[in-house]
N, C-alpha and C positions, 0 to 999 in steps of 0.2 A: 653705650647710651642708645645707639641705633637699634640694637637687639631688644632692648627694653621697650622702646617705642613701638617696634614691630609686634612684639608679643602683646602689648596693650591693645593695639588695633585689631589684631587677629582674635583676641579674646572678646572684643566687642562685636566683631563681625559674626562670630559663631553663635551669638545670641540674637543679633539683629536680622541676619538672613532668614532664619525661620519665621520671625515676625513678619518680615516683608513678604515672604512666600505665602504665609497664612492669610495675609490681607488680600493678596492676588487671588488666592483660592476662593475666599469668600466672595470676592467681586465677580469672578468669572463663573464659578460653578453654582453659586447659590443665588446671587442677586440678578445678574444679567440673564441667566437662564430662565428664571421665573418671570422676569419682566418681558422677555422675548415672547413667551407663550401666552402672555396676557394682552399683547398688543393686538387690537382688533383688525388692524390693516395688514398684518402678516398672515399669509396663508400657512397652513401646516407644512407643505413642502419647502417653502422659503425659510421658515423658522428652523426646520430640520437641517437644511443646507447651511444656513448661517451657523447653527450649532456645531455641525460637523467641522467646518473650517475653523471656528473658534477653538474647539477642544483639541484639534490636531496642533494648532499653533501653540496653544497653552501647554500642551504635553511637551513640546520641545523646550519651552521656557522652564518647565518643571525639571526636565532632565538637566538643564544647565544649572539650576539652583541646587539640585541634589548632588551633582558632581562637585560643585564648588563647596557645598556644605561638607561633603565627605572629606575633601582636601583640608578644609579648615579644622575639622574635628581631629584628623590625623596629625596635622601640624601643631595644633595647640596641645594635644595630649591631655588637656585638663578634663577631668571627669570622663575619660575615655570609656571606661566600663559601662557608664550610664548612656553616654551619647552615641557611641558607635552602634549598639544594637538598634537604637531608634532610627538612625540614618539608614541602616541596612533594611529595616522594615519599610521605610519610605521608598527605598530603591525597589524592594520587592513589590510594593503596591504599584509603582510606576511600570514595572515589567508586566504585571497583570493587566494594567490598563492599556499599555502600548501594544502588546502582542496578542491579547485575547479580547478584551472588552471593546476597544475602539474598532478593530476590524469586524467584530461581530455586529456591532451597532451600525457600522457603515454598510454592511451587507443587507441589513434589514431596510435601511434608508434607500439603497439602490433598488431593491424590490418594489418599494413603495413608489419611487419615481417612475418605474417601468409599468406601473399599474398592475403588478402581479400580486397575488394574495400572499400574505405573510404566513410562513409556516408556524405551526404551533411551537411555542418555545417553552421548554421545561424551566429554564432559569430566565428571569427578567434581567437582562444585561444592564439596562438603565438603572434599575434599583441597585444592583451590585456595584455599579460605577458610583452611584450616589453614596452608598454606605462606605465604599473605599475612600471617597473624598472626605467623609466625616472622620474616618480613622486617620487619614493624613492630617486633618486639621488638629486632631487631638495630639498626635505625635509632634507636630510642629509647635503646638502650645507648650508641651513638656520641654522640648528642646529650647524654646525661647525663654523659658523660666529657669533653665539650668545654669 
């Protein structure tokens, strides 16, 4: 009986966690960021500094969600062939954001704080981050509906 009860809740968690994560992603990456840059009392350096702290903290939260979700998917084994690739894609996006995009954006913010000119940038890291968040949202939606 306990095993059945545990499987029931694990099955619910593997669907609810992506929905919870998707809601946090919308709140942090899309709503709060837009609101912050439209607040007339916030200077650009302050808004960028708040954004940097927010995104680094949220990145840690996302890693926690991703690892728990991976564990849930492996434990439940239900729809594993569908869910596992989606979770691995999410992990890949987190690796991209954690080790390339966030450090690159931080470096540009540091230059701005020091009053140094920003180097010409071939790729807009902020746009890539934005589109990777949209892709994460889509993957989380699929996982939440599975």
